[in-house]
C-alpha positions in Angstrom: 125.6 10.2 65.0 125.9 8.6 61.5 123.0 7.6 59.3 124.1 4.0 59.7 123.9 4.3 63.5 120.4 5.9 63.3 119.2 3.1 61.0 120.0 0.7 63.8 118.2 2.7 66.4 121.2 4.2 68.1 120.0 7.6 69.5 122.5 8.8 72.0 126.0 7.8 73.2 126.3 6.8 76.8 129.1 5.3 78.8 129.3 1.5 79.2 126.8 0.3 81.7 127.2 -3.5 82.3 124.2 -3.5 84.6 121.9 -2.3 81.8 119.8 -0.4 84.4 120.3 3.0 83.0 121.1 4.4 79.6 120.6 1.8 77.0 117.5 0.4 78.5 115.9 3.8 78.2 117.4 5.5 75.3 117.8 3.2 72.3 119.4 0.1 70.9 118.3 -3.5 71.2 118.6 -3.3 75.0 115.4 -1.3 75.0 113.4 -4.0 73.2 114.9 -6.7 75.5 114.0 -4.6 78.6 110.4 -4.3 77.4 110.2 -8.0 76.8 111.5 -8.6 80.3 108.7 -6.4 81.7 106.1 -8.1 79.6 107.0 -11.4 81.1 107.4 -10.1 84.6 104.1 -8.2 84.7 102.1 -10.5 82.4 101.5 -7.6 80.0 99.0 -8.4 77.3 99.6 -5.5 74.8 102.2 -2.8 74.1 101.1 0.7 73.0 103.7 3.0 71.6 103.9 6.5 69.9 105.0 7.1 66.3 107.7 9.1 64.6 108.5 9.0 60.9 112.2 9.2 61.5 114.5 6.2 60.9 115.9 6.0 64.4 112.5 5.7 66.1 111.2 3.4 63.3 114.2 1.2 64.0 113.3 1.1 67.7 109.8 -0.1 66.9 111.1 -2.7 64.4 113.5 -4.0 67.1 110.6 -4.3 69.5 108.5 -6.2 67.0 111.4 -8.6 66.3 112.0 -9.2 70.1 108.5 -9.6 71.5 106.7 -12.9 71.4 104.3 -13.2 68.4 101.2 -13.3 70.6 101.9 -9.9 72.2 100.3 -7.2 70.0 102.0 -3.8 69.5 99.7 -0.9 68.8 101.3 2.2 67.4 99.4 5.5 67.8 100.4 8.6 65.8 100.0 11.2 68.5 102.6 13.1 66.7 100.1 14.3 64.1 96.4 15.2 64.1 95.7 12.9 61.1 97.8 9.8 61.3 100.5 10.0 58.6 99.3 6.7 57.0 95.7 8.1 56.9 96.7 11.5 55.6 98.2 10.0 52.4 99.5 6.6 51.2 102.3 8.2 49.2 104.9 10.9 49.1 103.2 14.2 48.5 105.0 16.9 46.5 103.5 20.1 47.7 101.2 21.5 50.4 98.6 21.9 47.7 98.3 18.2 47.1 98.1 17.1 50.7 95.9 19.9 52.0 92.5 18.5 50.8 93.4 15.0 52.0 94.1 16.3 55.5 91.2 18.7 55.8 88.6 16.2 54.7 89.5 14.2 57.8 89.5 16.9 60.4 86.0 16.0 61.5 87.2 12.5 62.3 90.5 13.3 64.0 90.5 17.0 65.2 88.4 16.2 68.3 88.7 17.1 71.9 90.8 14.8 74.1 88.9 12.6 76.5 89.5 13.3 80.2 92.3 11.4 81.9 90.9 9.1 84.6 92.5 6.7 87.0 92.7 3.2 85.6 91.3 0.5 87.8 94.2 -1.9 87.0 96.1 -3.0 90.1 99.0 -5.3 90.3 101.4 -5.8 93.2 104.2 -6.6 90.8 104.1 -3.0 89.5 104.8 -1.7 93.0 107.9 -3.8 93.2 109.5 -2.2 90.1 112.7 -0.3 90.8 112.4 3.4 90.3 114.5 5.0 87.6 117.6 6.8 89.0 117.5 9.9 86.8 120.5 11.5 88.4 122.6 8.4 87.6 121.4 8.5 84.0 122.2 12.2 83.7 125.7 11.8 85.1 126.3 8.7 82.9 125.7 10.7 79.7 129.0 11.6 78.0 127.6 13.3 74.9 128.1 16.9 73.8 128.3 19.1 76.9 129.6 22.1 75.0 126.1 23.2 74.1 124.8 25.1 77.2 121.2 25.3 78.4 118.9 28.1 77.4 116.9 30.3 79.8 113.8 31.2 77.8 112.2 27.8 77.5 111.0 26.0 80.6 110.3 22.3 79.9 107.1 20.5 80.8 103.4 20.5 79.8 102.5 23.3 82.2 105.1 25.6 80.7 104.0 24.7 77.2 100.4 25.6 78.1 101.7 28.9 79.4 103.4 29.6 76.1 100.3 28.6 74.2 98.2 30.9 76.3 100.5 33.9 75.8 100.5 33.2 72.1 96.7 33.4 71.9 96.4 36.4 74.2 99.3 38.5 73.0 100.8 37.3 69.6 98.1 35.6 67.6 96.6 38.9 66.5 99.8 39.7 64.6 100.6 36.2 63.3 99.3 36.7 59.7 100.9 40.1 59.1 104.1 39.8 61.1 105.1 36.1 61.2 107.9 36.8 58.6 109.3 39.7 60.6 112.1 38.5 62.9 111.8 41.9 64.8 108.2 41.3 65.7 107.1 38.9 68.5 104.4 37.2 66.5 105.3 33.5 66.4 103.9 30.9 68.7 107.3 29.7 69.9 105.7 26.3 70.6 108.0 24.1 68.5 110.2 22.7 71.4 107.1 21.5 73.3 105.6 20.0 70.2 108.9 18.3 69.4 109.3 16.7 72.8 105.6 15.6 73.1 104.9 17.9 76.0 102.2 19.8 74.2 100.2 18.3 71.3 99.7 20.4 68.1 96.2 19.2 68.2 95.7 21.0 71.6 97.1 24.2 70.2 94.8 24.1 67.2 91.8 23.3 69.3 92.6 26.3 71.5 93.1 28.6 68.6 89.9 27.3 67.0 88.0 28.6 70.0 89.1 32.2 69.1 89.0 31.8 65.3 86.1 34.3 64.8 88.1 36.9 66.7 91.4 36.5 64.9 90.2 35.3 61.5 93.1 35.2 59.0 95.8 34.9 61.7 94.0 31.8 63.0 93.7 30.4 59.5 97.4 30.9 58.8 98.3 29.2 62.1 96.2 26.2 61.1 98.1 26.1 57.8 101.5 26.0 59.4 100.8 23.9 62.5 98.6 21.4 60.7 99.1 21.3 57.0 102.7 22.2 56.7 103.8 20.2 59.8 102.0 17.1 58.6 103.4 17.5 55.1 106.9 17.3 56.7 106.0 14.1 58.4 104.7 12.7 55.1 108.0 13.6 53.5 110.1 11.8 56.2 107.8 8.8 56.4 107.6 8.1 52.6 111.1 9.2 51.7 113.9 7.1 53.4 116.5 9.6 52.3 114.7 12.6 53.9 117.9 14.1 55.2 120.2 13.7 52.2 120.7 14.8 48.6 119.7 11.4 47.5 116.1 12.0 48.4 115.4 15.2 46.5 113.5 15.4 43.2 115.3 14.9 39.9 114.8 18.5 38.7 116.5 19.7 41.9 119.3 17.2 41.7 120.0 18.0 38.0 120.0 21.8 38.5 122.1 21.8 41.7 124.7 19.4 40.3 124.9 21.4 37.1 126.0 24.4 39.3 127.8 22.5 42.0 131.2 23.6 40.9 130.2 27.2 40.2 132.8 29.6 41.6 131.8 31.1 45.0 132.5 34.8 45.5 133.3 33.8 49.1 133.5 30.4 50.8 133.6 29.5 54.4 134.6 26.4 56.4 132.3 24.5 58.6 133.9 25.9 61.7 133.7 29.5 60.5 130.0 29.1 59.9 129.5 27.4 63.2 131.2 30.2 65.0 129.2 32.9 63.1 132.4 34.2 61.5 131.2 35.5 58.1 131.0 38.9 56.4 127.2 38.8 56.5 126.0 40.4 59.7 122.4 39.1 59.3 123.6 35.5 58.8 125.9 35.9 61.8 123.0 37.2 64.0 120.8 34.3 62.9 123.5 31.8 63.8 124.1 33.6 67.1 120.4 33.3 67.9 120.6 29.6 67.3 123.8 29.2 69.4 122.5 31.4 72.3 118.8 30.6 72.4 118.5 27.2 70.7 116.1 28.6 68.1 116.0 30.6 64.9 113.2 32.6 63.5 111.4 30.7 60.8 111.9 33.3 58.0 115.6 33.4 58.7 116.0 29.6 58.7 115.4 29.8 54.9 118.0 32.6 54.4 120.4 30.8 56.8 120.3 27.5 55.0 120.5 29.0 51.5 123.6 31.0 52.4 125.2 27.7 53.6 124.7 26.4 50.1 126.0 29.6 48.6 129.2 29.5 50.8 129.9 25.8 50.8 132.6 25.1 48.1 132.0 21.4 48.4 128.5 21.5 46.8 124.9 20.8 47.9 125.5 17.4 49.5 127.9 18.9 52.0 125.8 22.0 52.5 122.9 19.8 53.6 125.1 17.9 56.1 126.4 21.1 57.6 123.0 22.7 58.0 121.5 19.6 59.6 124.5 19.3 61.9 124.1 22.9 63.1 120.3 22.5 63.5 120.4 19.2 65.3 123.2 20.2 67.6 122.0 23.6 68.7 118.2 23.8 68.1 115.8 22.8 70.8 113.6 21.3 68.1 116.5 19.6 66.3 116.2 16.0 64.9 112.6 16.9 63.9 110.8 16.3 60.6 110.1 20.0 60.3 113.8 20.8 60.7 114.9 18.3 58.0 112.2 19.4 55.6 112.9 23.1 56.2 116.6 22.6 55.3 115.7 20.4 52.3 113.2 23.0 51.1 115.8 25.8 51.4 118.7 24.0 49.8 117.0 21.6 47.4 113.6 23.0 46.6 111.6 20.3 48.3 107.9 21.1 48.2 108.7 24.0 45.9 108.9 24.6 42.2 111.6 25.6 39.8 112.6 29.3 39.6 114.6 31.3 37.1 118.1 29.7 36.8 121.1 31.4 38.4 124.6 30.7 39.6 125.1 28.1 42.3 121.4 27.8 43.1 120.3 26.7 39.6 116.5 26.7 39.7 116.2 26.5 43.5 114.6 29.6 45.0 117.1 32.3 45.9 117.2 34.7 48.9 119.5 37.7 49.4 120.4 40.3 52.0 118.6 43.1 50.2 115.5 41.1 49.9 115.4 40.5 53.6 115.6 44.3 54.2 112.2 44.6 52.5 110.6 42.5 55.2 112.1 43.8 58.4 114.7 46.1 59.9 118.0 44.1 59.5 120.0 46.5 61.7 117.5 46.1 64.5 117.7 42.3 64.4 121.4 42.3 64.1 121.8 44.6 67.1 120.0 42.1 69.3 122.5 39.3 68.7 125.8 40.9 67.6 127.3 43.1 70.4 
């Protein structure tokens, strides 16, 4: 999908459906807004409530809806994607976690609250009972997108499964989160990102549950709050206030200058996009990380940085193309692809977003560098490689 398509709200490609009953009414484009307008008129709906995402595709959906609905129908947008709504957390683009942290934490008493219980609404309308049920099987068979990426077995979709992963994190892995979260050999991560991404489990719920055991786990709980709350909402801030969140055009001037200064530096080795996609490099650690992405739909957070930085190092076409390749791989294969955290993680690794300048070096300029030998100080590279390269 091109950036031009996403700016128009095109989210997925489906076969032509003249009836309009299936794909386009559910998954993007102006037909969605028209379909909602038809329901508003049919059911005499007085107000529309919708979720929020800082990404351009979803923002385009909302804008299309606002342009289509009659002026007297209010549309209320609720940022359930974050704990502190992105427009309340800050009214500008923040540059580091340090600058946004106090703004978020001063509002936790207001927003980090328990969810009210779900109760049956007294509303009743016979018109609702006449609505045609969605034919999910028809929608699934109608999809003609990328079927070459197979399903994974480790992640079971749904809120119940998400709660199970959260429970196992608290009971089994949280104790090691502070000391082992940067060790890809250690099962210390929450593994909750896919359920957060698809809205099947709220980060707020995870933080509330971890808060209940904060005294027991201390520093590990604090670090989880930092990553699941502060860092995650910093990513949404970046995407909301920076329309070029996924391109070289959106990075800070110091990073642009230093990367362009070194864009034509000679690479000791360069790989094509297809070689990288197929994990065909001379770096066994990078290949193993890519294989984890291909096979499991995820990649350990520490290795995501190494992985993206190596794409910059090996891309002979410079940082702009390196960004495009990294985003393509992540969005195509990762269960939490097309997510603010994914875009910001790549931009941090390749372009120093939310970081500072470091000693200048070849190719990277002043962007933070990572190397194979440095990774060996954090974990057993051979152990990790043996899991994914047979």
